[in-house]
ChimeraX commands (.cxc) that place a marker at each C-alpha (Angstrom):
marker #1 position 78.97,92.00,121.75 radius 0.5
marker #1 position 79.32,89.44,124.51 radius 0.5
marker #1 position 82.66,88.14,123.23 radius 0.5
marker #1 position 84.11,91.62,122.75 radius 0.5
marker #1 position 82.83,92.90,126.09 radius 0.5
marker #1 position 84.44,89.99,127.94 radius 0.5
marker #1 position 87.85,90.94,126.50 radius 0.5
marker #1 position 87.80,94.59,127.69 radius 0.5
marker #1 position 90.47,95.56,130.24 radius 0.5
marker #1 position 90.73,98.54,132.51 radius 0.5
marker #1 position 88.38,101.43,133.17 radius 0.5
marker #1 position 88.54,103.45,129.93 radius 0.5
marker #1 position 87.35,102.37,126.48 radius 0.5
marker #1 position 87.53,103.90,123.01 radius 0.5
marker #1 position 84.98,102.13,120.78 radius 0.5
marker #1 position 86.02,102.73,117.16 radius 0.5
marker #1 position 83.27,102.25,114.60 radius 0.5
marker #1 position 80.74,102.22,117.43 radius 0.5
marker #1 position 77.72,102.36,115.13 radius 0.5
marker #1 position 74.59,102.65,117.24 radius 0.5
marker #1 position 76.49,102.06,120.48 radius 0.5
marker #1 position 75.58,98.42,120.92 radius 0.5
marker #1 position 78.71,97.64,122.97 radius 0.5
marker #1 position 78.15,100.28,125.65 radius 0.5
marker #1 position 75.33,98.51,127.58 radius 0.5
marker #1 position 77.51,95.39,127.82 radius 0.5
marker #1 position 80.44,97.20,129.49 radius 0.5
marker #1 position 78.98,100.27,131.23 radius 0.5
marker #1 position 78.96,98.75,134.72 radius 0.5
marker #1 position 82.67,97.86,134.57 radius 0.5
marker #1 position 84.20,101.08,133.21 radius 0.5
marker #1 position 84.52,104.74,134.14 radius 0.5
marker #1 position 85.22,106.34,130.74 radius 0.5
marker #1 position 83.67,105.45,127.38 radius 0.5
marker #1 position 83.96,107.26,124.06 radius 0.5
marker #1 position 82.24,105.88,120.98 radius 0.5
marker #1 position 83.45,107.14,117.60 radius 0.5
marker #1 position 82.09,106.63,114.11 radius 0.5
marker #1 position 82.15,108.37,110.72 radius 0.5
marker #1 position 78.39,108.13,110.31 radius 0.5
marker #1 position 76.45,111.00,111.85 radius 0.5
marker #1 position 73.27,108.93,111.42 radius 0.5
marker #1 position 74.72,106.11,113.51 radius 0.5
marker #1 position 76.05,108.56,116.11 radius 0.5
marker #1 position 72.62,110.15,116.48 radius 0.5
marker #1 position 71.06,106.71,116.98 radius 0.5
marker #1 position 73.75,105.86,119.55 radius 0.5
marker #1 position 72.97,109.06,121.46 radius 0.5
marker #1 position 69.25,108.25,121.42 radius 0.5
marker #1 position 69.79,104.71,122.72 radius 0.5
marker #1 position 72.46,105.70,125.29 radius 0.5
marker #1 position 71.47,109.10,126.66 radius 0.5
marker #1 position 74.32,111.06,128.21 radius 0.5
marker #1 position 77.08,108.88,126.77 radius 0.5
marker #1 position 79.89,110.46,124.72 radius 0.5
marker #1 position 79.58,109.62,121.02 radius 0.5
marker #1 position 81.45,111.73,118.50 radius 0.5
marker #1 position 82.75,111.78,114.97 radius 0.5
marker #1 position 86.03,109.92,114.55 radius 0.5
marker #1 position 87.89,108.32,111.66 radius 0.5
marker #1 position 89.75,105.07,112.30 radius 0.5
marker #1 position 92.56,106.31,110.03 radius 0.5
marker #1 position 93.09,109.45,112.14 radius 0.5
marker #1 position 92.29,109.25,115.83 radius 0.5
marker #1 position 94.81,111.96,116.74 radius 0.5
marker #1 position 92.26,114.05,118.65 radius 0.5
marker #1 position 91.73,111.22,121.12 radius 0.5
marker #1 position 94.05,110.38,123.96 radius 0.5
marker #1 position 94.94,106.92,125.16 radius 0.5
marker #1 position 92.54,104.43,126.68 radius 0.5
marker #1 position 93.03,101.21,128.62 radius 0.5
marker #1 position 91.16,99.39,125.84 radius 0.5
marker #1 position 90.56,100.35,122.24 radius 0.5
marker #1 position 87.95,98.11,120.66 radius 0.5
marker #1 position 86.54,97.81,117.16 radius 0.5
marker #1 position 83.78,95.35,116.40 radius 0.5
marker #1 position 82.60,94.70,112.83 radius 0.5
marker #1 position 84.55,97.59,111.33 radius 0.5
marker #1 position 87.68,96.08,109.77 radius 0.5
marker #1 position 85.69,93.86,107.41 radius 0.5
marker #1 position 84.55,97.05,105.64 radius 0.5
marker #1 position 87.93,98.82,105.30 radius 0.5
marker #1 position 90.30,98.82,102.34 radius 0.5
marker #1 position 93.38,99.33,104.56 radius 0.5
marker #1 position 93.25,97.40,107.81 radius 0.5
marker #1 position 96.99,97.71,108.41 radius 0.5
marker #1 position 96.66,101.49,108.74 radius 0.5
marker #1 position 93.52,101.17,110.88 radius 0.5
marker #1 position 95.09,98.71,113.31 radius 0.5
marker #1 position 98.24,100.83,113.51 radius 0.5
marker #1 position 96.24,103.98,114.24 radius 0.5
marker #1 position 94.14,102.29,116.94 radius 0.5
marker #1 position 97.30,100.87,118.53 radius 0.5
marker #1 position 98.62,104.42,119.07 radius 0.5
marker #1 position 95.77,105.00,121.55 radius 0.5
marker #1 position 96.09,101.79,123.59 radius 0.5
marker #1 position 97.44,101.64,127.13 radius 0.5
marker #1 position 96.58,97.97,127.78 radius 0.5
marker #1 position 94.67,96.12,125.05 radius 0.5
marker #1 position 93.48,96.45,121.46 radius 0.5
marker #1 position 90.51,94.28,120.58 radius 0.5
marker #1 position 89.13,93.92,117.08 radius 0.5
marker #1 position 86.93,91.54,115.17 radius 0.5
marker #1 position 87.63,90.28,111.68 radius 0.5
marker #1 position 86.35,87.74,109.20 radius 0.5
marker #1 position 88.81,84.98,108.35 radius 0.5
marker #1 position 89.27,83.43,104.96 radius 0.5
marker #1 position 91.82,81.23,103.23 radius 0.5
marker #1 position 93.08,84.13,101.13 radius 0.5
marker #1 position 92.56,87.87,100.82 radius 0.5
marker #1 position 89.23,88.45,99.12 radius 0.5
marker #1 position 88.96,92.23,98.99 radius 0.5
marker #1 position 88.52,92.52,95.23 radius 0.5
marker #1 position 85.63,90.13,94.72 radius 0.5
marker #1 position 83.78,91.35,97.80 radius 0.5
marker #1 position 83.28,95.03,96.92 radius 0.5
marker #1 position 79.54,95.38,96.47 radius 0.5
marker #1 position 77.68,98.44,95.11 radius 0.5
marker #1 position 76.12,100.32,98.02 radius 0.5
marker #1 position 74.39,103.68,97.72 radius 0.5
marker #1 position 76.69,106.04,95.84 radius 0.5
marker #1 position 79.75,103.92,96.52 radius 0.5
marker #1 position 80.48,100.36,97.46 radius 0.5
marker #1 position 80.51,98.17,100.54 radius 0.5
marker #1 position 83.59,96.12,101.27 radius 0.5
marker #1 position 83.20,92.78,102.95 radius 0.5
marker #1 position 86.69,91.39,103.36 radius 0.5
marker #1 position 87.96,88.09,104.63 radius 0.5
marker #1 position 91.61,87.89,105.64 radius 0.5
marker #1 position 93.75,84.87,106.45 radius 0.5
marker #1 position 94.47,84.61,110.16 radius 0.5
marker #1 position 98.17,84.53,109.27 radius 0.5
marker #1 position 97.80,87.94,107.59 radius 0.5
marker #1 position 96.28,89.39,110.76 radius 0.5
marker #1 position 99.19,88.02,112.80 radius 0.5
marker #1 position 101.61,89.57,110.27 radius 0.5
marker #1 position 100.01,92.99,110.83 radius 0.5
marker #1 position 100.18,92.61,114.61 radius 0.5
marker #1 position 103.85,91.57,114.45 radius 0.5
marker #1 position 104.65,95.02,113.05 radius 0.5
marker #1 position 103.24,96.83,116.11 radius 0.5
marker #1 position 105.64,98.10,118.78 radius 0.5
marker #1 position 105.53,96.95,122.41 radius 0.5
marker #1 position 103.27,93.92,121.93 radius 0.5
marker #1 position 103.21,91.69,125.00 radius 0.5
marker #1 position 101.03,88.99,123.48 radius 0.5
marker #1 position 97.99,88.12,121.44 radius 0.5
marker #1 position 94.89,86.04,121.95 radius 0.5
marker #1 position 92.68,84.75,119.16 radius 0.5
marker #1 position 89.06,84.03,120.03 radius 0.5
marker #1 position 86.99,82.16,117.47 radius 0.5
marker #1 position 83.40,83.27,117.67 radius 0.5
marker #1 position 81.37,81.59,114.93 radius 0.5
marker #1 position 81.91,80.62,111.30 radius 0.5
marker #1 position 84.53,83.04,109.92 radius 0.5
marker #1 position 84.18,85.61,112.69 radius 0.5
marker #1 position 87.05,86.04,115.12 radius 0.5
marker #1 position 88.29,88.44,117.75 radius 0.5
marker #1 position 91.94,89.32,118.26 radius 0.5
marker #1 position 93.15,90.77,121.55 radius 0.5
marker #1 position 96.57,92.40,121.42 radius 0.5
marker #1 position 98.12,93.27,124.76 radius 0.5
marker #1 position 100.60,96.11,125.19 radius 0.5
marker #1 position 103.73,95.64,127.25 radius 0.5
marker #1 position 103.40,97.81,130.39 radius 0.5
marker link #1:1,2 radius 0.2
marker link #1:2,3 radius 0.2
marker link #1:3,4 radius 0.2
marker link #1:4,5 radius 0.2
marker link #1:5,6 radius 0.2
marker link #1:6,7 radius 0.2
marker link #1:7,8 radius 0.2
marker link #1:8,9 radius 0.2
marker link #1:9,10 radius 0.2
marker link #1:10,11 radius 0.2
marker link #1:11,12 radius 0.2
marker link #1:12,13 radius 0.2
marker link #1:13,14 radius 0.2
marker link #1:14,15 radius 0.2
marker link #1:15,16 radius 0.2
marker link #1:16,17 radius 0.2
marker link #1:17,18 radius 0.2
marker link #1:18,19 radius 0.2
marker link #1:19,20 radius 0.2
marker link #1:20,21 radius 0.2
marker link #1:21,22 radius 0.2
marker link #1:22,23 radius 0.2
marker link #1:23,24 radius 0.2
marker link #1:24,25 radius 0.2
marker link #1:25,26 radius 0.2
marker link #1:26,27 radius 0.2
marker link #1:27,28 radius 0.2
marker link #1:28,29 radius 0.2
marker link #1:29,30 radius 0.2
marker link #1:30,31 radius 0.2
marker link #1:31,32 radius 0.2
marker link #1:32,33 radius 0.2
marker link #1:33,34 radius 0.2
marker link #1:34,35 radius 0.2
marker link #1:35,36 radius 0.2
marker link #1:36,37 radius 0.2
marker link #1:37,38 radius 0.2
marker link #1:38,39 radius 0.2
marker link #1:39,40 radius 0.2
marker link #1:40,41 radius 0.2
marker link #1:41,42 radius 0.2
marker link #1:42,43 radius 0.2
marker link #1:43,44 radius 0.2
marker link #1:44,45 radius 0.2
marker link #1:45,46 radius 0.2
marker link #1:46,47 radius 0.2
marker link #1:47,48 radius 0.2
marker link #1:48,49 radius 0.2
marker link #1:49,50 radius 0.2
marker link #1:50,51 radius 0.2
marker link #1:51,52 radius 0.2
marker link #1:52,53 radius 0.2
marker link #1:53,54 radius 0.2
marker link #1:54,55 radius 0.2
marker link #1:55,56 radius 0.2
marker link #1:56,57 radius 0.2
marker link #1:57,58 radius 0.2
marker link #1:58,59 radius 0.2
marker link #1:59,60 radius 0.2
marker link #1:60,61 radius 0.2
marker link #1:61,62 radius 0.2
marker link #1:62,63 radius 0.2
marker link #1:63,64 radius 0.2
marker link #1:64,65 radius 0.2
marker link #1:65,66 radius 0.2
marker link #1:66,67 radius 0.2
marker link #1:67,68 radius 0.2
marker link #1:68,69 radius 0.2
marker link #1:69,70 radius 0.2
marker link #1:70,71 radius 0.2
marker link #1:71,72 radius 0.2
marker link #1:72,73 radius 0.2
marker link #1:73,74 radius 0.2
marker link #1:74,75 radius 0.2
marker link #1:75,76 radius 0.2
marker link #1:76,77 radius 0.2
marker link #1:77,78 radius 0.2
marker link #1:78,79 radius 0.2
marker link #1:79,80 radius 0.2
marker link #1:80,81 radius 0.2
marker link #1:81,82 radius 0.2
marker link #1:82,83 radius 0.2
marker link #1:83,84 radius 0.2
marker link #1:84,85 radius 0.2
marker link #1:85,86 radius 0.2
marker link #1:86,87 radius 0.2
marker link #1:87,88 radius 0.2
marker link #1:88,89 radius 0.2
marker link #1:89,90 radius 0.2
marker link #1:90,91 radius 0.2
marker link #1:91,92 radius 0.2
marker link #1:92,93 radius 0.2
marker link #1:93,94 radius 0.2
marker link #1:94,95 radius 0.2
marker link #1:95,96 radius 0.2
marker link #1:96,97 radius 0.2
marker link #1:97,98 radius 0.2
marker link #1:98,99 radius 0.2
marker link #1:99,100 radius 0.2
marker link #1:100,101 radius 0.2
marker link #1:101,102 radius 0.2
marker link #1:102,103 radius 0.2
marker link #1:103,104 radius 0.2
marker link #1:104,105 radius 0.2
marker link #1:105,106 radius 0.2
marker link #1:106,107 radius 0.2
marker link #1:107,108 radius 0.2
marker link #1:108,109 radius 0.2
marker link #1:109,110 radius 0.2
marker link #1:110,111 radius 0.2
marker link #1:111,112 radius 0.2
marker link #1:112,113 radius 0.2
marker link #1:113,114 radius 0.2
marker link #1:114,115 radius 0.2
marker link #1:115,116 radius 0.2
marker link #1:116,117 radius 0.2
marker link #1:117,118 radius 0.2
marker link #1:118,119 radius 0.2
marker link #1:119,120 radius 0.2
marker link #1:120,121 radius 0.2
marker link #1:121,122 radius 0.2
marker link #1:122,123 radius 0.2
marker link #1:123,124 radius 0.2
marker link #1:124,125 radius 0.2
marker link #1:125,126 radius 0.2
marker link #1:126,127 radius 0.2
marker link #1:127,128 radius 0.2
marker link #1:128,129 radius 0.2
marker link #1:129,130 radius 0.2
marker link #1:130,131 radius 0.2
marker link #1:131,132 radius 0.2
marker link #1:132,133 radius 0.2
marker link #1:133,134 radius 0.2
marker link #1:134,135 radius 0.2
marker link #1:135,136 radius 0.2
marker link #1:136,137 radius 0.2
marker link #1:137,138 radius 0.2
marker link #1:138,139 radius 0.2
marker link #1:139,140 radius 0.2
marker link #1:140,141 radius 0.2
marker link #1:141,142 radius 0.2
marker link #1:142,143 radius 0.2
marker link #1:143,144 radius 0.2
marker link #1:144,145 radius 0.2
marker link #1:145,146 radius 0.2
marker link #1:146,147 radius 0.2
marker link #1:147,148 radius 0.2
marker link #1:148,149 radius 0.2
marker link #1:149,150 radius 0.2
marker link #1:150,151 radius 0.2
marker link #1:151,152 radius 0.2
marker link #1:152,153 radius 0.2
marker link #1:153,154 radius 0.2
marker link #1:154,155 radius 0.2
marker link #1:155,156 radius 0.2
marker link #1:156,157 radius 0.2
marker link #1:157,158 radius 0.2
marker link #1:158,159 radius 0.2
marker link #1:159,160 radius 0.2
marker link #1:160,161 radius 0.2
marker link #1:161,162 radius 0.2
marker link #1:162,163 radius 0.2
marker link #1:163,164 radius 0.2
marker link #1:164,165 radius 0.2
view
């Protein structure tokens, strides 16, 4: 959370895949508007319990159309579990005024197929993508001013994509 929180810009944040709201305490003193979204009602309820009075609501990374734009859109530890990160990054980018921040797990090659593990009634994806593949996705976004790659630990990285103002 420390790495992601240090990359946030501006006064409004959309936290996509917020889970239990772990990011909020790290940024609350530096922002005016925060909305945490997740597809898990269980996680949202936990987030509301841990962060009383903070706005947490249902939201799907593939369709954020009900949300406006925010200075920063951030997604920590979500993309590694998605089958289509290109669509997710593109959808989040639609809601960015200044910066999109997301974490990902890097690997030498795409490893989506061998990393789908049975989980409950479905499966859990743990994907590792080449850094070059992440840059290829970002190159397709409109109005990109620049990117910054922050290596955290092992395979975990953060990418900050700045929008041209």
